[in-house]
Steps between C-alpha positions, in 0.01 A plus 500: 500500500761304307709233679828694477348814659348281784836333552675835515239639748555191723865526472489861615281416784733220643827679399548651841606168652702389201840627399559635153678185409186298545284734291647345187413148607149607603447676169619195314279274699199730442560529133560135406316183553542532875760471768718198548557328828850659510369855427226460756754381771699811436212745483312366803820452696612854424170659566481311838851617588644151519734543206770755426464731204828387357404137480453350145175312414702181465612511863164580652403133559823419680481814720130436594578122551783605746259713689278183562213581263320217318525581129303382190629172357453618140814619317586858511424550132139361524210722551377529861159382605270689747545230760874532499494880497259500790704262701818701428330823608343344817850411610684813400235746623410279806139529404243406771368146430199310608505159662538313178809696392660474848433131518585413134711784346498446122423677176140396514431616854700817451292566183180472697634745763609749238168469329322567835718804556412647156849474362400311190291597195157360461497159332855408584575126562799352675624320192454794257802669375548867619488782238750788523234772574354258748838467675530885533140516640585226749812683623310829538230310702783335720651848567160638591425212738851542651428868568154429648640243753581640843 
C-alpha cells in the first residue's frame, strides 16, 4: 500500500473527531516530511476537544498555554518528536499514567506510558521525529483508547 493511500485511510478513520478545517492540516502533515510542533498542537488539541475549530494553527500554542498545559519547547515550525507528542497527548487526553509519569511528568515518561498503552508504532524512540502517517495512526489509537475507557 503506498504512503498516500495509507495516510488517506488513517485520515478517514480519525476524521470523525476532527472538523473539516483540520482535514487539510492533517493531509498536509501526512503528505510532507511530517507534522510540525504547531500542526501537532492544533491537531491533537482539536481531536481532544480542547481547541475550537475556528482557531488558527498560529494561535494553538497560546490557547493551550492559557489552559495550563505544558507544551513542547521546540519552535512551532520544527518537527515534533515522539516524546513531545506523547506528553502533549497524555495531558490533553488525560491518559492514565503509571507511577513514573505521575511522579515525574515529562516527555520521556509520557512516551513510556504511551508505548505501554500501544499508542506508538514499533521501534519509535522519544527523540525520533514523527512522520505524517504516524501522527494519523497515533490520533486514531488515541481515539480508540478514549472510546474504550469507562
